[in-house]
N, C-alpha and C positions, 0 to 999 in steps of 0.2 A: 737711488737708480741713477741708472748713470749709462750716458750713448755714444758709443766713442763714434767719430768720425772720420775720413783715411782724407788728406786732402787733395794733393796733385787728381783733376777728371772728375772730384766729388764739390770739394770745396768751391778751386783754382777754376773758369773751363778756360780752354783755351785755346777756341775756337778762330779767332779773333791774329789770337800769335800766325797761325799758318799762317791766314791770312798774311799777315806780314807778309813774313818769311816767302812764301809766291810772288810779290807782287814789289817789295826791295831787297829782297835780296838775289842778288843772282844765283841759285844753287839749282835751279829750278824750269824749266817754258813755262812759259808765265800760262797758260792753262791751265795746267796739272792742279787737277781737286788742291781745296785748300785744307788738307785734314794731314794728320800724323801717320798714317795708314799710306797714304796715298809719297806724297813727301817721303818716308823711311823707303818704300819700294825701289823708286826711281832712284834715290844710291846708288843703293845693294844690288840692284840690274845693270849698271851703268857701272859696278865696279869703284865704290870713293861710300865703303864703308866709315870712312875716317871722316867722312865730312858728315857723317849722319852722326855720331857722335859727340864731335865737335861740339853740331847742329844741338841736340839736345844740351846737352847746356847752356844755349842760350837762352833756352824754348826759359829753362827752372831758370833763368838771372836774369837777367840786363831785360830777355823780352817779356816780361812779366811785364813790362807796362801795360799791354796787352791785353793780359788777361784777368775778368772780371769776375764775381762772385759768380756761379749762378743765378735763377730765379730761385727765392723763395729760402735759398737759403739759412739769409742771415733771420729772415722772420722767426723759420723752425728753428734759432738757436736760444735768440730773445719767445719764443713762447714755452718753451723746454725750461728754458730760466722762473720762469713768473710762477712754472708751475714746481718750480722747485725739483725739479730733473737735472741732474748734475749731467754736462753736455763738458767733451776734452776730443784732441785733434790729436789721433795718434796713425804719424802717416811716416814707411818707410824712403827718404833720401840720401844721400853719400853726403855729405858736410862739403866734396868739389868732386868739380866732373871730371868727366873718365876719360879727359881731350881739353884742349882747348884752357883760357885760363885759367886763373884758378881766382874766384873765386869762391864765395862761401854761400851755399847753397839754405842751408838752413836761415841764415841769417835773412839771404834776397827774398824766405816765402813770410818770415816774421813782419816785416817792412812789409810787404804786401795788407798782411792783416790787419799792418794797422793807416795805412793808406785806406784801407774800402773800411774801415771802423770794424769789421771783423772782431780785434782783440783791444780795448781799452779798460778803463777802471769805472764804466758803464754798468747797471744793473741787470742789465737786457745785455748784453754781449761775451767777452770770455776775457781773461785775463792771462801773462807770459803765463803762468805757471800750469796752467791749464792746455797746453801744447807743447806735444813732444814728439821727436823728429827721432827718429829707429835709424839708425847707418845701416844695420838687415832685416832684411828680413821675421827672422827670428828672432831679434830684439824687440820689435812691431808686437809682438806674437804674444809675449811676454808681458808689453807694456798697456797688452787687452787684457790679462788675466789680472796682472799684479793691479789694475783698473775695477777687475771682478763689473765688465760691460753689461750689459743687460742686453741692448742692443748693437752694432757694430753698422756702418754703409759706408762698402766701399766700392769700387763701379772695374774691381778685378775681382769674374764668375772664377779664376785661379784659386786667388788669394781666397776666399771665402772656400772655397774646398779645402783647404790646404791640414793636411790630416791632423797638426798640431791647432788649428784653427783652435780651442778654448772648448771644450762643448754643451759650455750653459749659456752660452753669449747664441740670441737671437740679431739672423741674419740678413739684413738686405743690403742689395745690388742694389746698386745707382747706374741706372740705360736709358740715361735723355736720350739721346738718336736708336735706339731700341735695336742694339747692336747683336743680341743677344734671345733676341724674340719666336728661333725660328729651336723649342726647345731645350734650354738652358736651368728654366725655373723646376727648380730639383724640392725633393725634400730637407734640402742643405741648407737651403736661402730664398726669400719670398723678390722676387725680384718685382723695381715700381720707376714707374718713368720721369720722378717728378721730384720734388722737394715738397710740397702740393701734400699731393701722395702717399709717401712718407709721413710727414706729418704726421694723416688721420688716422694711416695704417697703425702706430703708433701711442696715439690716443686713444684710439682704441682701445688699442689691446688695458691700455694702460686704464679707461675710464669699464670695465670691464670683470675689476676687483671685487 
């Protein structure tokens, strides 16, 4: 059995990154809510789309020093590994930002995974050969199919609802802030708000066989 996990906003939580942007960078007023949507909408409304594009490059590179794993994700991986459920990370990330310094965003993510002990040589964690950063959405979909994922966890309902998504893969929407609680649950995917609930959901399916 194979479970695939998205990376950005699914494993890596950027709440503290956006807090640092509001507190430390002179790009938005100090009272701006410290979240992606508020910062993006402010800059776009001010006609500063280029600054937002460059800021995204910062978030997914050096800004990752502020990012933290979502609570429970390391335990989820360890539990799966102990039960011989294979886990891989399959994420869509461009190799370089669209604007700003030309840093390697794939290398930045791999370094972050190592620094938080999600990728190690241990039996309860992941190894680098199980980490896949794809440069296009179609490549991500293809990788999910190639890995024959029985489950896939992602934070974007539009990705899980993509017509090209492998039909045999069970889809789980990770929604820790309940952004999609207003009817986004559908026959296509299950919406769960924590890694503990995701673990219980998957293990219940495994134990029901």
